[in-house]
C-alpha positions in Angstrom: 19.4 19.8 26.4 17.8 17.2 24.2 16.9 18.6 20.8 14.1 17.2 18.6 14.5 16.2 15.0 12.9 19.4 13.6 11.9 17.6 10.4 9.1 16.0 12.5 7.7 19.5 13.2 7.1 19.9 9.4 4.6 17.1 9.4 1.1 18.3 8.7 -1.0 17.9 11.8 -2.0 14.3 12.8 -1.7 11.3 10.7 -4.7 11.1 8.3 -6.3 8.1 9.9 -5.7 9.4 13.4 -7.7 12.5 12.5 -10.5 10.4 11.1 -10.6 8.4 14.4 -10.7 11.6 16.4 -13.7 12.9 14.4 -15.5 9.6 14.6 -14.9 9.3 18.4 -16.2 12.8 18.9 -19.3 12.1 16.9 -20.0 8.8 18.7 -19.6 10.6 22.1 -22.2 13.1 21.1 -24.4 10.4 19.4 -24.0 7.2 21.4 -26.9 5.5 19.6 -25.5 6.1 16.1 -24.9 2.9 14.1 -21.6 3.6 12.4 -20.5 1.7 9.3 -16.8 2.0 8.6 -15.7 2.0 5.0 -12.7 4.3 5.6 -9.5 2.6 6.8 -8.4 -0.3 4.5 -8.5 -2.9 7.2 -9.8 -6.4 6.3 -12.7 -7.9 8.2 -12.8 -11.6 7.2 -11.0 -14.2 9.3 -7.5 -15.6 8.4 -7.6 -18.4 5.9 -8.0 -21.7 7.8 -4.8 -23.1 6.2 -2.8 -20.2 7.7 -4.4 -20.6 11.2 -3.6 -24.3 11.2 0.0 -23.7 10.2 0.4 -21.0 12.8 -1.0 -23.3 15.5 1.3 -26.1 14.5 4.3 -23.8 14.4 3.4 -22.4 17.8 3.4 -25.9 19.1 6.8 -26.5 17.7 8.1 -23.5 19.7 6.9 -25.2 22.9 9.1 -28.3 22.4 12.8 -28.4 23.0 13.6 -30.4 19.9 11.7 -28.0 17.5 12.2 -24.7 19.3 13.6 -21.8 17.2 15.3 -18.7 18.5 16.4 -15.8 16.3 15.6 -16.5 12.7 17.3 -15.0 9.7 16.5 -11.3 9.5 15.7 -11.5 5.8 13.3 -14.5 6.3 13.2 -18.2 6.2 13.9 -20.0 3.0 10.8 -22.1 3.1 8.7 -18.9 2.7 11.0 -17.1 0.3 11.0 -20.1 -2.1 7.2 -20.3 -2.1 7.0 -16.6 -2.9 9.3 -17.0 -5.9 7.6 -20.1 -7.1 4.0 -18.8 -6.9 4.1 -15.0 -7.2 6.8 -14.5 -9.8 8.0 -17.5 -11.7 4.5 -18.1 -13.3 4.8 -14.6 -14.7 8.1 -15.1 -16.2 10.0 -13.4 -13.5 13.1 -15.1 -12.1 14.4 -14.1 -8.6 17.1 -15.5 -6.4 16.4 -16.1 -2.7 18.7 -13.3 -1.6 16.6 -10.8 -3.5 13.5 -11.4 -1.3 13.3 -9.9 2.2 10.5 -10.9 4.6 9.2 -8.1 6.8 6.4 -7.2 9.2 4.5 -5.0 6.7 4.9 -3.1 3.4 3.9 0.1 5.3 7.1 -0.4 7.3 9.2 -1.2 4.3 8.0 1.7 2.1 8.6 4.0 5.0 12.0 2.6 5.9 13.5 2.0 2.5 14.3 5.7 2.0 16.8 5.5 4.8 19.4 4.0 2.5 19.3 7.1 0.2 21.1 10.4 0.6 19.1 13.5 1.7 19.8 15.3 -1.6 17.7 13.0 -3.6 14.6 14.5 -5.2 11.5 12.5 -4.4 8.5 12.2 -6.8 5.1 10.9 -5.6 1.8 10.6 -7.3 -0.9 12.9 -6.1 -3.1 11.7 -4.5 -0.7 9.5 -2.6 -0.5 7.1 0.3 0.6 9.5 3.1 3.4 7.2 4.4 5.6 7.9 1.3 5.5 11.6 1.9 5.7 11.6 5.7 8.7 9.3 5.9 10.6 11.6 3.6 9.6 14.6 5.6 10.9 12.9 8.7 14.2 12.2 7.0 14.6 15.8 5.8 14.0 15.7 2.1 10.8 17.7 1.9 11.7 21.3 2.4 9.0 23.6 3.8 5.3 23.2 3.4 3.6 25.9 1.3 0.5 26.0 -0.9 -0.6 22.6 0.2 2.7 20.8 -0.8 6.3 20.4 0.3 8.6 22.5 -1.8 11.3 19.8 -2.5 8.9 17.0 -3.3 7.8 16.6 -6.9 4.1 15.9 -7.1 2.6 14.0 -10.1 -1.1 14.8 -10.3 -3.5 11.9 -11.1 -6.6 13.6 -12.2 -9.7 12.9 -14.4 -7.9 14.8 -17.2 -5.1 12.3 -17.4 -7.2 9.2 -16.5 -5.8 9.1 -13.0 -2.4 8.1 -14.4 0.7 10.2 -13.6 2.7 11.9 -16.3 6.4 11.7 -16.4 8.0 14.5 -14.4 9.1 17.6 -16.1 12.1 18.0 -13.9 14.8 15.6 -12.7 13.8 13.2 -9.9 15.8 10.5 -8.2 13.3 8.4 -6.2 9.8 7.6 -7.7 7.0 6.2 -5.6 4.4 4.3 -7.6 1.5 2.3 -6.2 -0.6 0.3 -8.6 -3.3 -0.9 -8.3 -3.4 2.5 -6.7 -4.3 3.4 -3.2 -6.5 5.5 -3.0 -7.9 5.8 -6.5 -8.1 2.1 -7.4 -6.7 2.7 -10.9 -4.0 0.6 -12.6 -1.2 1.0 -15.1 -0.8 -1.1 -18.3 2.5 -2.7 -19.3 3.0 0.1 -21.8 2.4 2.7 -19.0 5.0 1.1 -16.7 7.5 0.7 -19.5 7.6 4.5 -19.8 8.5 4.8 -16.1 11.1 2.1 -16.4 12.7 3.7 -19.4 12.7 7.1 -17.6 14.4 5.6 -14.5 17.1 3.8 -16.7 17.8 7.0 -18.6 18.1 9.1 -15.4 19.6 6.6 -13.1 16.6 6.9 -10.8 15.0 4.3 -8.6 11.3 3.3 -8.7 9.8 2.2 -5.4 6.9 0.2 -6.6 4.1 -0.7 -4.1 2.2 -3.7 -5.4 0.3 -4.4 -2.2 -3.0 -4.9 -4.1 -1.8 -6.8 -7.1 -3.9 -9.9 -6.2 -7.0 -7.8 -6.8 -6.3 -7.3 -10.5 -9.1 -8.7 -12.5 -8.5 -7.4 -16.0 -6.0 -9.2 -18.3 -2.9 -7.5 -19.7 -2.4 -5.6 -16.4 1.1 -6.4 -14.9 1.0 -7.9 -11.4 4.7 -7.1 -11.0 6.9 -4.3 -12.3 9.4 -7.0 -13.1 7.2 -8.2 -16.0 8.5 -5.0 -17.7 11.8 -5.3 -19.6 14.6 -3.5 -17.7 12.8 -3.1 -14.4 15.3 -5.3 -12.5 17.8 -2.5 -13.1 15.8 0.3 -11.5 12.9 -1.0 -9.4 12.3 -2.2 -5.9 8.9 -3.9 -5.3 6.9 -4.1 -2.1 4.2 -6.7 -1.4 2.1 -7.7 1.6 0.0 -10.5 2.9 -2.2 -8.0 4.7 -4.8 -7.4 2.0 -4.1 -10.7 0.1 -4.6 -13.1 3.0 -6.0 -11.0 5.8 -2.7 -10.5 7.7 -3.3 -6.9 8.8 -3.2 -8.0 12.4 -0.8 -10.8 11.9 1.9 -8.8 10.1 3.9 -10.3 7.2 5.1 -8.8 4.0 8.1 -8.9 1.7 10.2 -6.6 -0.4 12.1 -7.6 -3.6 15.5 -5.9 -4.2 17.1 -7.2 -7.4 20.9 -7.3 -7.4 21.0 -5.1 -10.4 19.4 -2.0 -8.7 22.0 0.5 -7.7 22.5 4.0 -6.3 25.6 6.1 -6.4 27.9 7.8 -4.0 29.3 11.3 -4.4 32.2 10.0 -6.5 29.8 8.3 -8.9 30.6 4.8 -7.8 27.6 2.4 -7.9 26.4 0.4 -4.9 23.8 -2.4 -5.0 20.7 -1.5 -3.0 20.4 -5.2 -2.1 23.6 -5.1 0.0 22.5 -1.8 1.7 19.0 -3.0 2.5 20.4 -6.3 3.9 22.7 -4.2 6.1 19.9 -2.0 7.2 17.6 -4.9 8.0 20.3 -7.0 9.9 21.0 -3.9 12.0 17.5 -2.6 12.7 15.2 -5.6 12.3 15.1 -9.0 14.0 12.8 -10.7 11.5 9.2 -11.9 11.5 8.4 -14.6 14.0 8.5 -18.3 12.9 4.8 -19.0 13.5 3.8 -16.0 11.3 6.1 -17.0 8.5 4.8 -20.6 8.7 1.2 -19.2 8.4 2.3 -17.1 5.4 3.8 -20.1 3.7 0.6 -22.0 4.1 -1.2 -19.4 2.0 0.6 -21.0 -1.0 -0.7 -24.5 -0.4 -3.4 -25.8 -2.7 -6.0 -25.2 0.0 -4.5 -21.9 1.1 -4.6 -20.5 -2.4 -8.3 -21.6 -2.8 -9.1 -19.8 0.5 -7.3 -16.7 -0.5 -9.1 -16.5 -3.8 -12.4 -16.8 -1.9 -11.4 -13.9 0.4 -10.4 -11.7 -2.6 -13.6 -12.6 -4.5 -15.6 -11.6 -1.4 -14.1 -8.2 -1.2 -14.2 -7.6 -4.9 -17.9 -8.4 -4.9 -18.3 -5.7 -2.2 -16.4 -3.4 -4.5 -18.8 -4.1 -7.4 -21.8 -3.5 -5.1 -20.4 -0.1 -4.0 -19.3 0.9 -7.5 -22.5 0.0 -9.3 -24.8 1.2 -6.5 -23.2 4.6 -6.5 -23.1 4.9 -10.3 -26.8 4.1 -10.5 -27.5 6.8 -8.0 -25.6 9.3 -10.2 -22.3 9.5 -8.4 -19.1 9.6 -10.4 -16.7 6.9 -9.2 -13.3 5.4 -10.2 -11.6 2.1 -9.2 -13.4 -0.9 -7.8 -12.5 -3.1 -10.8 -8.9 -4.1 -10.1 -8.6 -2.9 -6.5 -10.7 -2.9 -3.3 -11.0 0.9 -3.3 -13.7 3.1 -4.8 -12.7 6.8 -5.5 -15.9 8.8 -5.2 -16.1 12.3 -6.6 -18.0 14.4 -4.1 -21.2 16.0 -5.5 -21.5 19.7 -6.3 -17.8 20.5 -5.7 -18.2 19.7 -2.0 -14.9 19.7 -0.1 -13.5 16.3 0.9 -13.7 16.8 4.7 -17.0 18.6 4.4 -18.5 15.5 2.5 -16.8 13.2 5.1 -18.6 15.0 7.9 -21.9 15.1 6.0 -21.8 11.4 5.3 -20.8 10.6 8.9 -23.6 12.7 10.4 -26.4 12.0 7.9 -25.7 8.5 6.7 -23.5 7.3 9.6 -21.0 5.9 7.1 -17.3 6.6 7.4 -15.0 7.1 4.3 -11.6 8.6 3.9 -11.4 12.3 2.7 -9.5 12.5 -0.5 -7.7 15.7 0.6 -5.9 13.6 3.2 -4.0 11.9 0.3 -2.8 15.2 -1.3 -3.9 18.3 -3.0 -5.2 16.4 -6.1 -7.4 14.3 -3.8 -9.5 17.3 -2.8 -13.1 16.8 -4.0 -13.0 13.0 -3.7 -13.6 10.4 -1.0 -12.2 6.9 -0.7 -14.5 4.0 0.2 -13.1 0.5 0.9 -14.6 -2.9 0.0 -13.2 -4.5 3.2 -16.4 -4.4 5.2 -18.9 -7.2 5.7 -21.4 -7.9 2.9 -24.2 -6.8 5.2 -22.6 -3.5 6.1 -21.6 -2.9 2.5 -25.2 -3.2 1.3 -26.4 -1.1 4.2 -23.8 1.6 3.6 -24.6 1.9 -0.1 -28.3 2.1 0.7 -27.7 4.9 3.3 -25.5 6.9 0.9 -28.0 6.7 -1.9 -31.1 7.4 0.2 -29.9 9.8 3.0 -27.5 12.1 1.2 
């Protein structure tokens, strides 16, 4: 008799975005003429940078010739891409990395979900609330969550990000071992200063904890004095793993390429207290379970760092951040209270009149034909909010704001 992993049975219903898709599909079935504008899922809409397309086409051509064909590549990524990452994303910010500390992957969602595998089940996990669901769900699947009660899992420590604390998490009041931080934040769009991050680094050093830092949206930071990498903070190399992605930076959501930085200094401990470098353990995990990102995709990612590629990426980000400004300012002028949209492509909208998140989602879908993401899907502290993304077209962004302002 085959037995299931009963931890999967603790997961709360369907994945957030699957539930959104179900509701939208049902609405469309009953209202086939409805013109739906989607500002919910954070999927980009602009084409890949031409420099990346050209590089991918060239690399694909190489795969068709015997003298340039490549089979299995290194599981941790090709050096030509890793070196560009270090030279462009970190060294200009005073962060030095060695090539064996950067691991190329097919997505930061995969890496943030999979990295927990190398930790023991007795670790206490802390997450911000609201939170990107993958952090919680992957630990539920592994068996670290305990039972679900009162809107939360009993063994996970939730760090509320509310209006009262400026949407910035306070240090935990109890011991934790693994800390998930995502800044610029998904879903609230808020950021942490260097001083804010230093508190977390100091906490992790004092408690021998590990910070899992998701920096997928760092390229959207507009304000000065906001760290783009946690490694800009003194001591972070000892306690932090950083996840980054080309998905939102260069439009690779359908192309799949990302990377994770695991400094040699970051360690976890066995039951006897002996320290083990996470770099070695992650390398072992990846070489066992992952065959690497394809050569043409890595060639395309490397082209993002060319002079022309960087210019094209800046244009993409500027386009989306102008959308964010349009949404933020349009809703503010209409009297809505919003957060984010300054250093991130997300706007965190407070629902009017204490309306529930899913209730406001349904109302906006039915009356304005605009799709957002209910804040309650990101955690208990997300109740009463709704996330809008700036990844739509300019035309749809303008139309969506007009509909929300005039039809709700």
